[in-house]
Backbone bond lengths (Angstrom), bond angles and torsions (degrees), N, CA, C in turn:
res aa  C-N    CA-C-N  psi(-1)  N-CA   C-N-CA  omega(-1)  CA-C   N-CA-C  phi
1 M - - - 1.462 - - 1.521 108.77 -
2 G 1.300 116.48 127.45 1.448 121.14 177.30 1.511 110.72 -97.13
3 V 1.298 115.94 -165.82 1.460 122.34 177.70 1.523 107.87 -73.78
4 H 1.337 116.93 136.08 1.467 122.35 177.71 1.525 108.92 -120.99
5 Y 1.336 115.36 134.82 1.457 120.64 179.29 1.526 109.76 -101.64
6 I 1.320 116.04 144.69 1.450 122.66 173.69 1.524 106.27 -110.44
7 C 1.328 115.66 129.22 1.463 120.77 -176.24 1.516 110.42 -115.43
8 D 1.344 115.44 154.63 1.461 120.00 175.79 1.529 109.48 -84.72
9 A 1.330 116.09 -173.91 1.463 121.10 -176.00 1.528 112.72 -63.08
10 E 1.341 117.05 -25.42 1.473 120.46 179.08 1.524 112.42 -90.22
11 G 1.318 117.47 0.50 1.462 120.64 178.34 1.517 114.75 88.75
12 R 1.330 117.52 7.54 1.470 120.65 178.31 1.519 109.26 -81.82
13 K 1.308 116.88 136.26 1.461 121.37 177.32 1.528 109.23 -66.22
14 T 1.319 117.01 127.81 1.457 121.15 -179.30 1.521 112.83 -118.01
15 D 1.314 117.12 -27.30 1.462 122.09 -177.90 1.520 109.06 -147.65
16 V 1.319 113.55 169.86 1.461 118.97 178.47 1.529 109.05 -142.97
17 I 1.313 115.70 144.66 1.461 121.64 174.56 1.527 105.92 -113.87
18 V 1.334 116.10 124.40 1.467 120.27 -179.05 1.523 109.51 -120.17
19 P 1.317 117.37 150.75 1.459 120.19 175.90 1.533 110.37 -61.48
20 I 1.325 116.89 148.16 1.464 121.24 -175.98 1.528 111.84 -59.62
21 G 1.320 118.00 -36.33 1.469 120.54 179.00 1.520 111.90 -61.63
22 L 1.329 115.36 -43.11 1.466 119.76 177.87 1.524 110.08 -65.92
23 W 1.328 117.61 -43.95 1.462 121.32 179.29 1.525 110.85 -58.51
24 E 1.327 116.71 -46.28 1.469 120.01 -179.11 1.517 111.71 -64.26
25 S 1.325 117.24 -36.71 1.470 118.79 178.46 1.529 110.80 -69.26
26 L 1.331 117.82 -32.51 1.467 120.63 179.24 1.518 112.69 -75.55
27 T 1.331 117.30 -29.13 1.460 119.93 -177.19 1.517 113.13 -99.80
28 A 1.333 117.37 -0.17 1.469 120.61 179.49 1.527 109.79 -68.43
29 E 1.332 115.91 152.23 1.469 120.59 178.79 1.523 109.54 -64.59
30 K 1.299 114.99 132.22 1.464 121.71 178.32 1.530 108.23 -107.31
31 P 1.338 118.00 157.46 1.467 119.89 178.73 1.527 112.79 -54.29
32 A 1.338 118.55 -32.16 1.466 120.51 -179.27 1.525 112.16 -72.55
33 D 1.348 117.39 -11.13 1.461 119.33 176.82 1.519 111.44 -72.58
34 R 1.323 116.17 -15.51 1.462 120.83 178.09 1.525 108.09 -102.99
35 P 1.338 117.30 157.50 1.464 118.95 177.62 1.533 110.46 -58.44
36 I 1.318 115.05 137.24 1.457 119.93 177.91 1.523 108.28 -125.75
37 G 1.297 115.48 165.49 1.450 119.72 178.15 1.516 111.17 118.88
38 V 1.283 115.17 -173.61 1.457 122.39 -176.45 1.518 108.86 -97.32
39 A 1.322 116.21 126.25 1.464 120.03 -179.22 1.528 111.82 -66.56
40 E 1.315 117.23 -35.28 1.465 121.78 -179.51 1.532 109.29 -126.80
41 P 1.321 118.60 81.59 1.464 119.94 -176.27 1.523 113.56 -60.40
42 A 1.339 118.81 -25.82 1.459 120.98 -179.49 1.530 111.72 -62.14
43 R 1.322 117.58 -23.42 1.467 120.59 178.61 1.522 111.81 -68.09
44 Y 1.327 117.03 -14.23 1.465 120.91 -174.11 1.520 112.31 -118.69
45 R 1.323 116.88 37.98 1.451 120.98 -176.70 1.514 113.18 -83.92
46 G 1.292 118.79 6.03 1.457 121.46 176.12 1.508 113.02 62.62
47 I 1.340 117.05 -132.08 1.463 121.01 -174.71 1.522 112.48 -67.34
48 Y 1.324 117.80 -17.68 1.454 121.21 179.81 1.526 112.94 -90.25
49 R 1.319 116.64 -0.67 1.463 121.93 -172.08 1.529 113.73 -52.71
50 D 1.334 117.80 -47.38 1.466 120.96 -174.23 1.531 113.07 -97.49
51 L 1.306 117.80 5.84 1.454 121.23 -178.70 1.524 109.41 -99.44
52 D 1.324 115.29 146.44 1.459 120.18 178.16 1.526 107.98 -94.25
53 L 1.343 115.63 85.85 1.455 121.02 -175.16 1.523 110.76 -123.06
54 D 1.323 114.12 156.55 1.463 120.19 169.27 1.525 105.56 -86.33
55 L 1.326 116.87 102.14 1.454 120.60 -173.27 1.529 112.56 -62.76
56 E 1.326 117.60 -33.19 1.463 118.82 178.44 1.528 110.86 -66.14
57 A 1.323 117.04 -41.37 1.468 120.59 178.14 1.525 110.21 -65.57
58 E 1.315 117.04 -41.47 1.466 120.54 178.77 1.523 110.68 -63.55
59 T 1.318 116.72 -39.44 1.462 120.37 178.38 1.519 110.53 -62.92
60 R 1.339 117.06 -43.53 1.467 120.21 177.59 1.527 110.44 -60.71
61 N 1.338 117.44 -43.15 1.462 120.89 -179.78 1.522 111.13 -62.75
62 L 1.310 116.80 -42.67 1.452 119.84 179.55 1.529 111.01 -64.91
63 R 1.309 116.97 -37.90 1.477 119.70 178.33 1.516 110.46 -66.45
64 D 1.350 117.12 -38.19 1.467 120.44 -179.42 1.520 111.77 -63.04
65 E 1.324 117.99 -28.40 1.456 120.92 178.84 1.523 111.09 -62.55
66 W 1.324 116.94 -26.76 1.464 120.88 -175.31 1.519 113.23 -101.09
67 D 1.325 117.67 3.87 1.455 118.91 176.96 1.524 110.09 -68.28
68 P 1.330 117.07 137.66 1.479 118.64 179.11 1.520 110.76 -66.74
69 V 1.302 115.72 150.41 1.452 121.62 -177.98 1.509 110.94 -97.23
């Protein structure tokens, strides 16, 4: 049994019937349903990791280097 559509009197799709296996796979918990990301982003600051810098100010300075003249 595949996916079945239910249409109204004008032929517009209004509902769908899906096999239970497909439904369960669509509603199963996915990895993105849990929090993702880095718990301590400061550990991954790259070349700035050991420097005592204002990262927002440094970011602005780096962006200014690329502004057109």
